[in-house]
N, C-alpha and C positions, 0 to 999 in steps of 0.2 A: 265188769264195767259198772261204775257208780251211776245210779239213776238220779234224775233230777230231784226226786223226793229225798233221797239219801244225802244229797249234797248240801241241803239247807236245813233250817229248823223244821220241827214237826208241824204239819199243816193243822189249821184249826178245823173244827168239826163242821161248822156251819158257815153260811155265806155272810153273816152279819159281823164282819170284821170291823176294826176301827177304821180302816180305809173306806169300807162301804158306808159306815155311819157318817164319817166326816165329809166324804164326797157328797152325800145326800144333804148336807148342811150348806151347800154352796149358795143356794138361793137366799137363805136367811142371812148368810155372811155378806152377800152383795147388798142386800137391803140395808143392813147396818152400816156398811161402808158409805153408801150413797147418802143416807140420812145424816150420818155424823159429819161427813165432810162437805156437805152441800155448800155452805158459805165459803169455806176455804177454796173449793174448786172454782166457784164463781169469781172470787177475788183473784185467783191465780190466772184464770182465763183472761180477765180484764187487764191484768198486769202484763201478760205476754203479748196481748194485742197492742198495748200502749208502747211497749219497749221490747220488740221481738228479738230473740237471740239470732245470731248468724248461724249457729250450729247447735244441735242437740247431741249430747253424748250419753249413752246408756251405760250403766255399770251394774253388773249382776253376774251370777254364776248358776249353773245347773238349771232347774226348772225356771228360776227367776230370769235367767238369760233367754229362755224361750219366750217368756212373756215380753221381754225387751224387744225381741225380734218382731213380735206382733205390734208393739208400740212403734217401732220404726216405720212400718208400713202406714200406720195411722197418721203419724205426724207428717210424714213426707207427702201423703196423698191429700190430707185434709188441710194442713197448715203450710205446706210448701217449703219447709225448712229441712235441710239435709240432716240425717241422723247417722252417727257412727257409734260403734261398740268399743268401749274402752278395753284395752288389754291390761288387766291388773298387774301383771308382772313388770310392766314398764315402770310403774312406781315402786312396787314392793321388792322387786329383784334388782332392777337396773338403776333405781333411785333417780330417774330422769326428772329434771325440773321443767315444767310446762311454761311456755311463753304466755304472756297476757292474752286473754281472749274474751270475746263476747259470746259466751256459751251458756247453755242450760244443761246441767247434769241431772239425769233422772236415775236414781239408784233404787234398785228393787231387791228386797231381801226379806226373808222370814225372820231371821234372828237379829240382823243388823249388827253383827259383831265379828265377821270374818276379817282377819287382819289385812289381807290384800285389798279387799273392797274398801275398807276404811282408809288405807293409805292412798288409794286411788282418788277417792273423794276429797281427801285433804289436799292432794296435789292439784287437782282442778280448782278447788276453792281458793287456794293460794294464788292461782293464776287469774282470779277474778270471775270465775264461773259461779252462777247461781245454782244452788242444789235443792232439788225436790226429792224427798225420800218416801217411797212406798214401802212400809215396813210393818211387820206384825207385832214386834215387841216394842212397845212405845217408849220404854225407858232405856233403849239400846244406845250404844255409842253412835250409831249412824243417825238416829233421830236427833241426838245432841248436835251433830255436825250440820244438819240440814237447815236451810233457810225456810223451807216449807215442808212440814211433815203431814203426810196423809196416812194415818193409821189404817191398816187393812181391816182391823176389827173382825178378823176371821175366827178368833178364839183359838184355844189351844189345839194343836194337832199332835196326837200321840202316835199315829202311824208314821213310820219312816217315810213312806211315800206321800209327798205333798199333794193335796187335792184342792180343798177349799181355799187355801191361801193362794194357790196358783190362779184359780178362777177369779178370786177377788183382785189379784194383781192385774189380770186382763181387764176386768171392769174398771179398775182405777186408771189404767192407761187410756182406755176408751173415753173415760170421763174427762181426763185432761185434754185430749185432742178435741172432744166435742165442745167443751167450754171455750177452749182457745179459738177454735174456728167458728164458733156459734152455729154449729150444724144442728138445726132444729130436728131433723129426722133422726139423727143419732141420739140426741138428748131424749127424744120420745121413746126410742127403742131401749135406752138404758132404764127408763122408768118401768118398762114392761119386763126387763130382764129377770128379776127375782122370780116372778111367777112362771116365766118360760123355762127357767132352770129347773124348777120343780117338775114341770112336764117332761123336760129332756131326760131327767134322771129315771123316769118311769118307762122310757122307750125300750123296746125289746131288741137288743143287739146280740142275742144268743147265737144266731147263725154265724156271726163273726167268731164267737168263742169256739163253736164247733170246728171251724176251720183251723184255728190256732192252737188247739190243745196239743196236737202232735207235731206242730210245725217246728222247723229248725231255723228258718230265716224268714224275714218279712220286710217288704218295702212299705213305707208310709209316705204318701205324697200329698202335697197341698201347693197353693201358690198365692202370693199376695197375703191377704189377711189370714189365710188358713195355714201358712207355712210354719209359723211358730207353734201351732198346736200339733202339727205333724211331727215336729221335733220333740215336743213333749210326749206324744203318744209313743214314739220310738223309744225314748228313755224309759218310760214306764214299763214297756214290754221287757226291756233288759232288766230293769230294777226289780220288778215284782214277779216276773214269770220266767226268768232265765232264758228268754227268747231273743236271739240276735235280730235286732230290727234297725233299719237305717231309714232316715228321713231324707227326702229329696223334694226339691221344687219340680213340678211337672215339666218345667222347661229343661231342667238338667238331667232328669232320669232317662231321657231319650238318648243320651250319649252313652258313655261306657257302661253304666249299670244295666242297660237293656240286654247286654250280651249274656248275662247269666240267667235270664228268664227261661223257664221250661214249663212243661205241663204241670199244673197244680201249684206253681210258685205263688204264695199268698201276697196279695196287695190290698192295702187299706187306703182309700182316698177320701179327702175332705174337700168337697166342692161347694163353694159359696154360690149364691144366685146371681153373680155378676160376671164380667168378662173373664176374670181370673179363674172363676169356676169352670167356665167353658173349656179352658185349657186342661184343667184336671179331668174333666169329663172325656175329652179327646184322648188324653194319655191313658186313662183307664180302659177305654174302648180298644186302644192299640194293644194293651197288655192282655185283655180278654181274647183278642184275636190270635195271640201267641200261646193261648192255653193257660194263662195265669188264672188263679182263683181270686177273682176280684170282688171286693166289697167296697161300694162307693156310697158314702153318706152325702147325699145330693140335695141341697136346700132348694134347688130349682124344680125338683120332681115331687109329684104327689105320690109316687110309687117307689121311693128310695129304699134301697136295701144295703145297709141298715137304714132305718127311718131317720129323718132329719127335719128340724123345724125351720121354717122360713121366717126371716126377720130382716133387719138391716144387714147388708152383707158383712159389715164389720162385727156384728153381734153373733152371727151364725156360728163362727168357729168356737165361741165360748160355749154355746149350747151343745155343739158336737163333742167337745172334750168332756163335758159333763156326762153325756151318754157313754162315752168311751170309758170313763173311770169305773162305772158300774160293770161294764163288760170285762175290763182287764182284771178286776178283782175276781171275777168268775173264772177267768182263764188261769190265774195264779192258783186258785184253790183246786181246779181240776187237774193241774199239772203237779199236784201234791206239795204245794208250797204255801207259805204264809206271807201274804202281801204286806203285813204290818212289820215283819222282821226279816227283810232281805239279808242274806249272808254278806258279811264284810262291810256293811254300811251302818252309819249312824244318822240320827235325825239331823244333827247340825255338823257340818264339815267346815272346819276353819282352816282355810288355805292361806299360805303366806307368799 
């Protein structure tokens, strides 16, 4: 039987991989993003208040789509506008022509050049939608299409696993919602985010790694603002550590998925310090009562295992995923893999 280590590229010798280094740059990347885009974000917020869209549509794939999930909760809870996720194949495969609409499209991408994403943005723009692009490559085709470009300014990522660009995408979506809604508390929390990301990266999540080194399956749960980072965490477990992980809302996990829980089944939860976090805490307690090996990052607790930093509830998931990235890098290495070079994957995947 082929081992995990034999199935992929040879592991690196030390923990300081490109993924480790780039994830550790998350705080600096967010600081650059917020400084560089301050005027554009303020103007965008004013424009959206003066002429609000009836609908927001997000357009993204992979990790960027998990960021878009996070953005959905922000826009709907803070701005009161419904948010839908575009299905790129509608434009790229079915060549459907959209009806005229009063919509805002928020496209999130590292490279800004995937053909199906571009075709989708073109389709919505032709129907009258306004396009905002959060993109790391500033001279990309997506940036050229957008009415408003917010460069992520994360810098080059050499690891296949996206980290700092994902964190900066989350911060960008939080900044759009904060400026649109004029939420003073969230704007203040964003000012503190770069320093808090530095602290979050230093938190010790090694106990989680100890549980996952020999695991075969994992549930990751969140709710509300933390659901998107639960999706991202599950993807990173598959991508870097060859560990089958599934993300669930704490509301959904109590249905069919609960049937496969047994003693020692690993669960990682992301609980924010608000009411949505209460439901994650309750679900985690129910799992623990069934014998699951539960690790709960709990921003409402001073004794969280693994530790978590309290902030604005919308900011806490960004801090949690920063801590997670350091831990999953450790898991990958301890499972005999190289998180920078997952088998069968490339840095940029261009789907059609």
